[in-house]
N, C-alpha and C positions, 0 to 999 in steps of 0.2 A: 503495500499499500504505499503510495508516494506521500511525501511530507507536504503539508499544508498548515495554514494557520491554526492556531488554537485559540478558542474562544472562551474568553474571561467568563468565569462563572458567576450569576448573579441571581440572588432570590428575587424571583417575580411571584407576588400575589396576584393571580389572575381573576380579575371580576367581569363580570357581564351585566349588561342594563340595557333595557328598551327605554329610549328617549324619542319623543315625538319631536318633529320638525319644529322648529320656531315659527309661528303663524301670525299673520295679521288679523285684525279684526274682521268679523264676518262680512263678507262683500267687498272688502277694501283690497286693492291690488297694488301692490309696492313696486313690482318690477315687472314689467311685461313680458321679460325675457326667461323668469323665473320658471321652474318646472316642479310637479308635485307628482311622488308616488301614490296613488291612491287605490282603496279597494272599494269597488262599487255594488252596491246589492240593492235588489228590488226584484219585483215581477220580471220573469222571463223575458216576455214581450218587451219591456222598457230596458232591459239589460241588452238586448238583441239590438235595439235602434241605438244605444250609447255606443255599442261595440262598432259600429259603421264609423264612427267619427272618433272614436279615441283608439282603436286597436287593442289588441289584448297580450299581456304579457302572461300572465297565470290565470287559467280558468279553474275555480273551484266549485264550480256547479251552483247548488243551491246555496253555499257559502258566499257566492259573488266572485267577481273578477278583479284582477290588479293591472293596474296599466300606468303609464307616464302621461300626465297631461301639462299641457301650458296654461299659463294665467288664463287666457280667455275661454280654453275650454273648461278650467276650472270653474270659473264662474258660471257658465252655463249650467254644469251640472248641479251647482249648489241651488239654481233657480227650479230645477226639477223635482217638484214635490214628491213625486213618485220613486225617487230613487234615495238611497242612503249612500253618502260619501265619507269616506273616512281616511284620513292620512295614514301610511303603512307605517308601523314603527321602526326605528333604525336599531339594531343590535351595535353595541359599542363594546370593544374589548380593552379595557383599561390595565395599565400595567405599573406596578409600584416596586421600584429597583431597591436592592439592598443600599446600603450606605456606600458603597464602593463605587468610584467615580471614573472607574473604567467603562468605556464604551463598547458595547457587544461586538464582537468581531474586529476589534483594531489590535489586541496582542497577538503576538506569533509564537508558534513553536512547533507542534506537531499534530498531524489528524487522529492519531490515535487516541481512543478514550481512555480515560484514567482507570477504568473499569469495564471490562467485557459484559459482566453480569453485575450490573448496580444493585443495590442493597435493596430495591423493590423487587427484582428479579429472584433474589435469594430469598426473600421474605415470602413471596408468592408461591414460590417453589419448596419452601420450607427446607430449604437445603443452603447453609452458608458456603458450602465449597463448590458449589455448581458452577461450572465453567461454559455452558453452553445450554440452550433452551431447544425445545423440539414442540412438534405438534401444529394442528390447524390444517391439516391438508383438506381441501375441499370446501372449506369455508371462506366467504367473503366478507371482508370488514369494510364497510363504507365510513370513511372518514370524512365527516361534514365540518369544514374547518376554513383556514386561511390559504388551503391549498397545499401540496406536498411537492417538495424535491424529490420527486420519484427515480432519480438519477444517483440519488445519494449511494455510496458503496454499499451500505448497509440496508439499503431498499431495493435497489436495481435489480429488476426481473419479477418482483412482486407486483407491481403495479399492472394492473388489468383493464381499470377504467380510470380516465383521467378528463373531468369535465369542471367548466367554469360556468357558474350561475351568478356572477357577478357583473357581467358586461352589460352596458346600457343598450347595445345595439341587438342583442337576442338575449332571452332568457337563458338560453342552453347552448354551450359552444363546447364540441366535442374536441377531445386533443389536447387541451391544455388546462392545467391546475398550477400555475407557477405560484410558488409561494415564496415572497419577498418578506415575509413577517417572522416566520420560524416557528409560530405556535404549532401550525398544522403538521409541520414535519416531526416535531418533537413529538407529538401525540401517536403519529404513526408507527414511530420507532418504537415507543413504549408497547405498542400493541403486536409489532410483526417484524422487526429488524431481524435480518437473518445472520449478523456477524461478518457479512462481506465473503469473497470468494476465498479469501486467505484465512477467514475465522479469527482475524485480530480486530474486527470492529464490535460494535455493541449488540446484544441481544434482547429481542423484545419477547414478550410471552408465548407468542404463537407463530414462529417464524415460517411455517409452511403455509401460513394463510395467504390468500391474494387482497391486493388492495384495490379498492375504489376510492379513488381521490376525488372529493368533491368540494370545490373552492365554491363556499357560500359566503366567505367574509372576505374583504377588499384587503389590501396590503397594510392598511392601517389598520385594520383590526375592524371594520366595521361592515354591517351588511342590512339589507331589508329582511323582514320576517316573511314576506312573501316567496322570496328566493329560497330561505331556508325551509318554508313549507313545501314549496315546489321541488325542492332536492330530495326531502323525505319521501314524497309520493313517487318521485320518479326510482329512488333506489327501491322502493317495495315493489313497483310494477317491472323493474329490470331482473328481480328476484325471481317473480312470477314468470316472466318472458325465458330466462334463461334456466329455470328450474334449479335455482340455486339457493342455499342457506346462507342467509345474510344477517350480519349484525351491524345495525347502525348505529355509530360511535360518533356523540355530541359533546363537545367539551366546551360548550356554549351556554348561555342562559339568560334569564331576565326576573327581576323581582315580580313581575306582572304576567299574567296569563294572557297569552295570545290565542284568538280563537282559531285562526289558520295554522297555526302551528301545532295546537292541540288535536285538532280535527285531523291534521297530517299524520301525527304520531298514533291516534287510534286506526287510522287507515292503514299504515304500515304494520301495526299490531295484527289487524285482522289478515293481513297478508301472508302472515308466517313468519316476518322478522321479529328480530329481538332489538329492542331499542335500549341503549344505555346511555346515559347523560349525566352530566355533573351536577352535585348538589349547590354548588356555589360557593363563592369565598365572603359571605357576609357574617360569619360566626363571630363570637359563639352564642350569640342570644338565640332563644327558641325562635322557631316560626319564621327564619330567615332562609329557608331552603328556596331555589329559583327553579323557574320553568324553563325548558320542557321536562328538568328531571323530577319536579313536583308531581307530574302526571302519574295517574294511577297505571298507565301502561308503557312507563317508562322506568328503567332500573336507576334510581338515583345513588349516585357513589359519594361516598364522604373519604375525605383524605387522613391518611395515618401520616406519623412521622417516625423517623427511626430512634424512638425513645421507648423505652421501657416503664410502664408506670401501672401498679397494682397487678403485676405477672403478665401484662400484655402489652401490644403497641397502643402509643396514645394517638387520640384523634387530634389533629391540629387544631389550634384556636381560630384560625382564620376558616376553618370549614363550615359552612351553614349547617345549622341544627334544622330537626323538623318540629313537629307537633308533639309535647310531652303527654298531652292529654290521652295519645293513643300508644303510649308506652306497654311493653309486656304482651300485648296482643297475638304478635308475629303475624299481623295482617296488614297488607298495604293499603293505606288510604293514601288520597290526595295529600301533598305536602309532607309525606314520609320519606325518611332516608331509608335506603333498603340494604346498601352493601357498602363496606369500608375496603380501602386499599392503599396502597403506597402512594402518596402525594407530595411530600415535602423532600426539597433537595434532591429531585429527580435527574439524572443524567441521561439525554437522548440524543437521537440525530437532529441536525439543524439545518437550516435552508441553504447554507453556503458550503455542505459537504461536510462540515466539522461536527462539533457536538456543542452541547451547552446545558448547563443545571438550571432548573427552575422549579417552581412550586405552584401547588394549587389542585382544586379539586378537577381542573382541567387533566393534571396528570395522572391522577388516581383513576379516571375514567379508562383510558385505554387499557389499564390493567385488568380491568374488569371484562371489557371488550376481548381481548387477548384470550383471557382465561376461558370465556365462554366458548369463543373459537375452537380452543384445544379440546374442551368437553364434546362439543356437538361433534367434530371431526370424528370422535370414537364411538358416537352414538347418532348415525346420521338418520336413524328411523325417527327420532325424537321430533316432536312439534316446538315450536318457540315457548309454549307454555311448559312443556315438561323439561326444557333445559332451565327456563328461569326457577323452576321449582329444585332443581338440582343445585344451581347457585346458592339458593337459599337453605338448602340443606347443608352445603359445605360451609356457610358462613357462620351457622348456628354450632359448628365443629369448633370453632375458634373467637369464642367470646371475646369482645373488646371491653375492657374495663377501665381503660386510661382516658384521661382528658375530660374536660367540662362537660357534664350531662351524660357520659358513659355510666352504665351500669350492668349488672347482671341481667342477661337475656337481651330481649329486644328494648332497644332504648333510641332515644329522639337524637342522638348525637352519632352512633355507628350504625344505627339499624339492627339487623339480623347479626352482624358480624364481619369477619373477615373471611371471605371465600377464598382457598386454596387449592393449588393441585394437589397436594397431598398432604 
């Protein structure tokens, strides 16, 4: 493996949040060149008329359709009393760096990772001496994120689909999923990095899995909820079309529930995919879990740190907590954490071909996605619901008792526990 720059490690607490565009007062137009991403709802006949003038980006059937309109079109739509017009929420990816003043990607030495099997791999495999990982053959992991550098040494050959859902010219562009942010490449590595052809690279949980890299967030870490919903539905449809077992991995979220994404998650789950999503980084207060992780048809993942407390790993303070009123019932309700996984100080692949160490429930999520792929590959006759039950069963075997809110059994900090390979 040739020498390249070494990325300075930084602690990144990755948080996500929906934020509406700033809008002027009703009926007021401040810039005739301004455009708006909107969701249009109403009777089918009225929507059909509107589509003729606005065009369609994503059609969600009875849930409406999304499109981009200019100021004049927007004003005309507002005057149509038969239609409901809402501006589409935008997802923001915020990063809080450590005290280090080093800029990511500016220091040099070598491309080799400091550890081929970082602590998260050792923990989830329950083997401190593990030197490589295995499994996941026949399973697809759809990573919905900032894109993926699919030609990274430790990912090359794994990319089966590469699609961009963020371009303004088209809702879906095949053959491109460029990541200039790093987040998506990092997530993909934790799920399925294969250590490179020389075995000197880093390993993810299920290296024989295939990657569907779906870019739903721009290089700045922002994206529209209709594009995310469209990508979720597309992954589900592709699963059906190709006859594939697909895990949708989403290290993104919002404090508010978006109906387009919620409906898409329900749709994907009904089509046989397993949806895994980050719990969020707004802890450690109760009821801070984000969406879509908070949805009943998504597996919400909390973040563990490499610290032992009360005889187990500890839930990180930043990891969002669920609803304490549903503790101990081992039933998934909306706004419940389901499973915990390594999420603090996680080293993985980076967008320039190097490696980086960052933290967040974003990092915990692909550990669970990779584990699900590894389990499913050995039980191909299973449905997505059977797979989810097995993840829950394994989580109960390693109860988490460390961290604020963690307690014996099902709790609002760690969920059912830490699901592992063995």
